[in-house]
N, C-alpha and C positions, 0 to 999 in steps of 0.2 A: 930459694926466693920466698916461699910461703912462710918459713920461719922468720925471715927478716921482717916481713910485713906485720906479723903478729907482734914482734918486738916493738915496732913503731906505734901500733895501736895501744899497746900496754903503756908505753911512755906517755902518749897523749892523755889516756885515762888518769894516769897518776898526776899529771900536771893540772887537770881540770877539777880543782877542788870546788866545793859548793860556793865558797866566797868568790872565786874567780868566775864561775858561771853566772852568778848574780851581777857581777860587774859588767860582764859582756852583754847580758840582756839589758841592763840599764843604759849602757852606751848605745845599743841598737834603738831603744825607745827614744832616747834624747835625740839621736841622729834623725830619726823619722819625724819627730816634732819640729826640729829646726828646719828640716827640708820642707815640711808642710807650711810653716810660717813664711819661709822664704818664697814659696810658690804663691801664697796668698798675697804677700807684699808686692810681688812682681805683677800679678794680675790686677791688683788695685792701682798700681802706678800706671799700668797701660790703660786701664779704664779712665783714669783721670786725664791722662795724656790725650785720649781720643774722645773726651766728653762731648765735643761738638761735632763728632763724626758718627752719625747714627749706626751705620753698618758695623764699624769697628767696635763701637761701644757695646752693641748687642752681642757681638762675637765674644768679647771678654766677659760679659755678663753671663752668657751660657756656660763658659768655662768655670766661672765661680759657682754656678748652680750644681756642677758635677761633684762639688765637695759636700761633705756630710754635716759640717758644723754650721750653727745658726748664723754666725757672723758672715760667712761666705754666702749663705742663702739670701740673707737680707740685702747684701750689697749686689748680688747677682740679679735679684728681682728689681731692685731700684735702677740698676744700669739698663736693663732691658726696657723698663718702663719709661725712662728718660729718652732712650733711643726711639721708642714708639711715639712719644710726644713730639719729638723733633721731626719725625716722619709724617706727622699729621694724624696718627691713629690715637686720638685723645682718649676715647673710651677704653681702649686697650691699655693705655698708660695708667689710667685710674685703677684698673684691675691688678696690674703688676705692683703698683704702689700699695694696694691693700695687702697683697701677699708679702711684701717687704715689711709692712707694719706688724704682721703676724709673728715675725721673728725678732721684733724690736721691743725692748723694754726701756721706757724713757728714764727710769731711775738709774739704769746702768749706762745707757747710751743716749744721753740727752741731746747732744748736738746732732747725732745721726737721726734720731726720731724727729726732731724739729725740721731737719732738712727734707725728710720724706713727706711730712705733713704739709709743709709749705708748697712743695711741688704738686701735691695732690690738690691743694686749694687753687693753684694756678690753673690746673687742668679743669677743675669744676668751673672756674671763671670763663675759660674758653668755650665750655659746653653750654654756657648760659645759666648755670645753677649758681647764681650770684649769692643767694642767702647762705648756702653751704660754705662758699669761699669766705664770705665776710665773717661768719661765725668762727672759722678756723683762724683768720687773721687777728680777730679781737682776742681770742683765747691766747694766741702767741704773744700779743702785746701785754696781757695781764701776767703771763708766766715770766716774760722778760723783765718786767718791772719788779715782780716778786723776787726774782733771782738776781736782780741788779746786773743784768746782762745788756750792755750798750749795743752789741752787735745784734742780739735778738730783738731789741727794740727797733733798731734801724731796719731790719728785715720786715718787721710787721708794719712799721710806718710807711715804708716804700709801697707795700702791697695795698694798704688801706688808702694811700694817696691815689693809686690807680682807680680804685672804686669811687672815690670822691670825684675824680675828674670825669668818670663815666656818668656820674649823677649830676654833672654841671656845677658842682661846688668847687670852683677853681681856686678860691681864696684858701679854703681848708686844704686842698690838695697841695697847693704851693707851700704852705707851712709844713705839712708832713714831709714832703720831698726834701725841703731845705733842712729840717731837723735831722732826717735820716742821713743826708749828705755830711752834715757836721759830725755826726757820730762815726761815720765811716772814715772821714779824714783823720780823726783823732785816734781811732782804734784799729782800723783795717782798711788802709787805702786801696788795696786791690779789689775790695768789694764795692767801691763807690761808683763804678762805671755805669751799672744798671740804673742807679738813681739819677745820675747825671743825664742819662738817656731819657728817662721818664720826665725829668724837669724840662729838658729841651723840647720834648714832644708837647708838654703842656703849654709852653709859650708859643709853640707853633699853632696849637689849637686856638690860641687867643690872638693870633695874627701879629704877634710880636716877633717878626721874622728875623731881624738882625740879632736880637737877644737869643732866640732859639738856635740859630746857626752857630753863634759863638760858643754856646754850651755844648752843642752836639759835636762840633769840630774838636773841642777840648776833650770830650768824652771819647771820641774815636782815637785820638792820639794816646790818651791814657790807656785805652783798651789794648792797643798795639804794644805799648810799653810793658804791659803785664801779660803779653802773649794771649790775648783774647780776641782773635780776629773776627769771630762771629758777632760779638757785641759791636765791634767796629763797623761791620757790615750793616747792622741794624741802624747805627748812627747815619751811615751814608744814605740808606733808604729814606730816613726821615728828612735829611737835608735836601734830598731830591724832591720830596713833597713840598717843602718850603719854597724852593725855587720855582716849582710849577705854579704855586699860588700867585707868584708875582710875575708870571709869564716869561720866565727865563728858562726855556726848555733845553737850551744847549747845556747850561750849568746843571740842570736836573739830570740830563742823560749822562753827563760826566760822572756824577756820583753813583748812578746806577751801574755804570761800567766798573766801578770799584767794588760794588757789593756782589755782583753776579758771579765772578770767578771764585770768591770765597765760599759762597753757598754751594756752588757746583762742586768744588773740591771736597767739601765736607759732607756732600749729599744731604744738606739740611733742607727738608721739604718745606717747612713753614717759611723759611727765609726765601726760598725760590718762589713760592706762591706770592709773597709780598712783592718781590722784585718784578716778576712777570706782570703782576697787577699794575705796578707803577709804570712799567714800560708801556703797557697797553693804554694807560691813562694819558701818557705823553703823546702817543700816536693819535688818540682821540682828540686831544687839543690841537694837534697838527692836521686834523681831518684826513688822516691816512687810514681809510676803512679796513683794508686787507690786513695791514700789520696790527691794527688795534684788535681785530677779532682773533688773529693768529695767537697773540700773546695772552689774550683773555681765555681762549680755549686751553692753552697750556697750563694756565693757573687753575682752571676748572678741573682739568684732568688730574692734577696733583693733589687737590683738596678733596679728602674723603667726604662723601655726602653725609651730612648730619653729624659729623665729628666736631668740627670747629665752627660753631655758630657765628662767631665774630667774623671770621674770614668769609664764610658763606654769605653773610649779609653785605659785606663789603663788595664781593663779586657780583651779587644781585644788583647793587646800586650802580656799579660800573657798567654792567651789561644794559641796565635800563637807560643810562646816558647814551650808550652806543646805539641802542634801538631808536631813541628819540631823534638822534642826529642822522643815522643812516638807514633805519629800518621802519618798524611798525610802532605807531603811537600806542595802540592797545596793548602790545606786548611790553612796552616800556612801563605803562601804568601797572600792569600785573606784577612786573619784577620789582618796581619800587615799593609797592604795597607789601611784597614779601620781605623786602629789606627793612621796612619800618616795623613790621611785626617782630622780626628778629631783634631789632634794636630795643624795642619795648620789652621783650622777654628778658633781655640781658640788662635792662634798666640803664641803657647807654643814652642818657638824656642828651649828652653833649654831641651825639651823632645825629640827632633828629632835625636840627635846623636845616641843613643842606637837603635832607631827604624830603621834608615837607615842602620846602620851596620848589624843589624839582617836581614833586607830585602836582603842585598847583600849576606849574608851567606846562606839564604834560596834559592836564585837563583843559587848560586854556588852548593848547594847540589842537586838542581833540574837539574843540568847539563847545566845551562844557564850562562856560564862563562862570555860571552861578556856583558850580561845585568847586571851581578853582578858588573863588573868593571865600567859600566856606572853609577850605583847607587852610588858607592863610589866617583866617580868624582863629581856627583851632590851634595853630602853631603860636599865635601871638600871646595867648594866655601863658604858655610855657616859656616863650621867648622872653617875656618881661622879667621873669625871675632870674634869667641868665644875664641879661643886659647889664644889670646892676654891677655884677662882678666883672663883666668883660670890658665895660667902657670907663669905669672910674680908674683913677691912677693908683688906687690902693695896692693893687697887685704889684705894680712896678715899685712903689715905695717900700712895700714889705720886702721884696726881693733885694732892693738896694740896702735895706737895713741888715738883712741876713748876710749879704756880701761884705758889708762894712764890719759886722760882728765877726765874721770869719777872718777877715784880714787883721782885725785888732787882736784876735786871739793868737794868730800866728806871730804877729809882731811882738806881742807881749811875751809869748813863750820864748822867742829868740832872745829878747832883751833880758828876761829873767835868768836864762841859762848863762848869758855872757856875764851878768853881774855876779852870779854865784861863783864863776871861775875867777873873776877879778877880785872878789872879796877875800879869797884865800891869801892874797899877797899885799893887800892894802891895810892901812891902819884902821882901828875901830871907829874913828871919827868919820872917815869917809864912808865906812860901812853904814853908820847911822844915817848919813846924808842920803845914801842910795836907798836905804829902807824908807826914808821920808819921801823921797821922790816916787818910789814905787807905790807908796800909800796914796800919794796925790793922784798918780795915774789911775790907780784902782778906784779911787773915789769918783774920778771923772767918768770912768767906764761904768760904774754903778749908776751914776746920775743919768747918763745917756740911756742905759738899759731901762731905768725906771721911767724915763720920759717916753720911751717906746711902748712900755707896758701901759702907761696912762693913755696914750693915743689908741692902742688896741682896745683898751677897756671902754673908751669913749665910743669907738666904733661899734663895739658889742652892745653898748647901752642903746645906741641909735637903732640898731637892728632889732633889739628887744622891744623898743617903743613901736617900731614899724609892725612887728608881729602882733603886738597888743592892739594897735589900731585896726589891723586887718581882722583880728578876731572879733573885736567889737563891731566892726562893720558887718561881718558875717552874721553875728547875733541879731543886729538891728534889722537886717534885710531878710531874715527868715520868713518864709511865706507858707501858706497851707498847700501851695502847688509848686511843681517844678516843671520847667519846659525842657524837653529833650532837643537834641540837635535836629531830629526829624520833625520838629515843631509840635510833637504830641504834648498835651498838657495832662500831667498826672497829679492826682491828689496824694499828698504825702502819707496820710493815715491809711491809705489803701495799699501801699507798697509793703509786701511781706519781706522780700529779700531780693538782692541783686547778685547776679553771678557773672563772672568774667569768662569770656570765650574768645581768646586771641585778641584781635583789635576791636572786638565788639563786647557789649554787655547785654545781658538778658534781665529784664525787670519783671518779677512775678507779683501779681496783684490779687487782691481779694475778688472773689466772684468772677475770675477770668482764668480759663485753663491755659491758654497760650500766653507766653510772656511778650512784653514789649521789647523790641530789639533796637539798639542804638549803637552807632560807631563811637565808642568812648572807652575810657579806662576806669578801673575802680578808683584810682587815685584822684582823677579829675572829678568824678561824680560825687565822691565822698566829701570833697571840698565844698560842694554846693548844697549838701544836706545838713540839717541841724545836728550838731554833735551830741545833744542830749537825747536824741531819738534814734540815731543810726550809728552803728559801730561796725568796724571791720573785724571779723572773727577768724578769717583765713585769707591767704593770698588770693583766693578765688571768690570770697563771699563778703557782702555787706548785709547786715540784718537790721530790721526795724525792731527795737527792743520791746515794743508793745505787743509784738506777735510771738515773743519767746515764751514757751510753756515751761521748759526745764532744761538744765544743762548737766552733762556728765563729764567723764574724764576727757574724752576727745570728741564729743558730739553734743549738739544741742537740738532740742525738739521744738518745733513751732506749734501754734495752736491747732493748725490743720493736720498735724501729724508728720509734716515734712522733717526729715533728719538732715542736718548739715554738719560737716567736719569743722572742728575748732582747733586751730594751731596752738601749740604751747606758748608761743610768743605773744598771742593775743588773749589767752584764756584769763590771765590775771586782770587785764583791763576790762574784759567782759563781766567777770564776777563783781568787780568793783563798781561798775556802772549799774548793774542789776540790784546791788545792795544799797544804793543811794536812796535817801528818802525822796518821795515824789514831790 
């Protein structure tokens, strides 16, 4: 037996030549690499398949993190970050996105890098850090244009449109959404649902309910056709809001019943918070106190405190309305002031109308008629700038022109394809005739487009004249004094600097240790000050240039030794103004 075994071993040794050993080792390495790639592909496919289910997405993200290669690491961190975002843990999501970016090189993985950065900007937006988000979106737009990427441009325009809507610039938001929608329809139809949703939401904010519902219903159907049920649920939620606005609560509840099971099945926390909030609002309208508070508390329980500033402000507003109707007026006033502060922090100008009107109503119910009137006056200055865009027909006309342009492009594209096919079998004379007709159609299209551009140019010129007249009026009415909302009269030359403190401002004066405090914003007070004497140097400071002693990289020093921070975005303007001849 022993001798036979030795013979077998000897035979094996003789057959394993160096060349054969190398081949076997190479085969083992290749097999391992193929197996690893197959495992990565499988995990990525499961992550994409469960992208709207936070629990499952986080699970596959953690499996990706177990691998050693950088690609698996970045996709793992991104997956867990996106799951955290959908679960309402916004700050945690930003941290995971940062980790994903550590393993990402834009030169090698441009699309992946842009995807992570865009999601990070959206998270910043929800946290109220609007300047960070806007900076990222604007950089995305520049890169997309440099690289001639239509999808990259569409992504950036979509997000910038949301910021413009928040700031009350509905005309610009409408143009950006429509341009993004055109790009998606031509280059990536599956990506257009989110922009359709944003455009429908914009029209809802403008009280164009029928137009808004038409777009949102189309967006929901498109989302389902591309197997995007969570986006469809968002559409249903917004349609429910539209029906509530026109007091059709039955229809509103019908659409909420469509969205709730989708969010529940996918354990999408943000969606559930929105849905519970809307259900509570409907019960508020129906004056059902118990059900209103029940769903409001469910929404509060799911929303992480301090994580999502937008949702937190929305819930503050809803609870304030419930308190004014069912509970304590003083508590309603405190809650609505919290909501206004969060809206101002996020620069959500379009959300302020309802909040200021409600605050005035609450003060009036509390017997503070004078304060209620002051609140309405405070809102009116801001409201006037929005009414121009909300009341004129320009938005509707612009939308109609975009719709027409889209339909013409589709019709033209179909006709050209048909003619190209037909030209293969017809004689050259008919071909020339078709080309002539095509040229005629094209010339007419160019003519209509040019007429549209002329109209838009005329509108821009009128707006420029309005800005010029406003500027001249401001220069003409500059005074040596300024009156605060508290009725205090301050001499302009004695003002050293102004500091923002939430919904208040603190005005520091010569020869006075304590500042004057007024309920106002830097943006409003700056518009009342002479631009050749006062300049904003930071999101929190306005400075009288006559009191500036010196300026450094990130700080400036006043005559009395006070040091203030200077933002990079304001520094060039500050230095330019200081270098101007007196």
